[in-house]
N, C-alpha and C positions, 0 to 999 in steps of 0.2 A: 174466832170462828168465821165471822163475816169476811175478814181479811183473807183467810184461806180459800173461801169459796170464790171471792173475786179474783184471786191469783190463779186458781185452777180454771176458772171461766176464761180469763184472758189468755192463758196458755193454750187452751183448746181452740180459741179463735185464731191465734197465730199459727198453730199447727194446721188447721183446716185451710187457711189462706195459702200456706206453703204447699200443701198437697194439691191444690187446685191450679197452681201455676203451670202454664204450658211449658214443657221441657222437650218439645219435639221440633221437627223441621219447620213448623209454623210459628215457632216462638218469635215474638216481636214483629211479625209480618202483618201488613195491612192490605196489600194489593195483590191481585191475582198474578201480575207479572213477576212479582218477587218470588212467589212460590214456584211459578213456572221455571224461573232461572235455576232454582235449587233442584227441582225435579229433573230438568234437562241434564244437569251434571251427574245426577245419581242414577237415572234410568235412560240409558242410551236408546236412540231410535234403532230398531232392528233387534233389540234384546228380547229375551223371553218375557212375555207379559206376566208370567207367574212370579218371576223375580221382582218385577215392578210392584205387583200386588203385595208380595211379602214385605218389601221396603215400606210401603204405605201402611200396612197393617202393624208393623213394628212402631210406626209413628201415630198409632191410635185412630187410623181411618178404618171404616167398615166398607167392605167392597162387595159388589154384586155384578154378575155378568149381564150385559144388555145386548140383545140381538136385534138388529134393524130398528133401532130406537132413535128418537130425536135428541139433539143437544142444541139448545137454543134454536136458531133458525135452520140448522142443518138436520136433515132427515136420513133415515136408513143407515145409521152408523152401528157397527158392532164394536163394543168397548166394555172395559171393566169400569164400572162407576164406583168411585170411592168418595166417601164424605166423612166429615167430622165437625163437631162444634166445640169451640173453646170460649171461655169467659172473655168478655170485652168490656167489663165494667157493669156491675149489677144494675139492672136486670137484663142487660143485653148479652147476646152471644154472637160470635163471628162464625159463620158457616163456610166451610171450605168444601168445594166440590171439584173432583178430578176425574177426567175420563182418559183412560189409557186405550186409545183406539187401536184395535188389532185386526179388524176386518175379517175375523174368523180364522186367521192364520196362526195365531199364537205368538206373534211378534209385534212389539210396539211400533206402530207406524207414526203416531202423533200423540202429543200430550196436550189436553185441553184443561184449563183451570178457570174456576169461577169462585167468587167470594162475595159475601155481603153480610150485613148485620141483621139479626132477627131478634125479636122481643116484643114486648107489649106496645 
């Protein structure tokens, strides 16, 4: 009976680890420039910002519209802010932040990307 409990416990641990693995565009990426290159191929400058948001949401980002908001040192930008967190080795997470700058016109003018580790 003890052997069965150990086997089931180990099976649950393996399944949980497999389910939490990142299988999206951020998979195996560590730098903002890497994600920027991927997004530049997938979301063309001048394309409809809604299509860009849909792509990011399919890849587990959450998006919110920002009007005249800051991004780093820049002020007064209108953009779709999208972010997600993925495991980076317990207890750390890698946070990805993306801004699809649209200037209120509905078309992607620029893609900004930031990343960093968060945790205790």
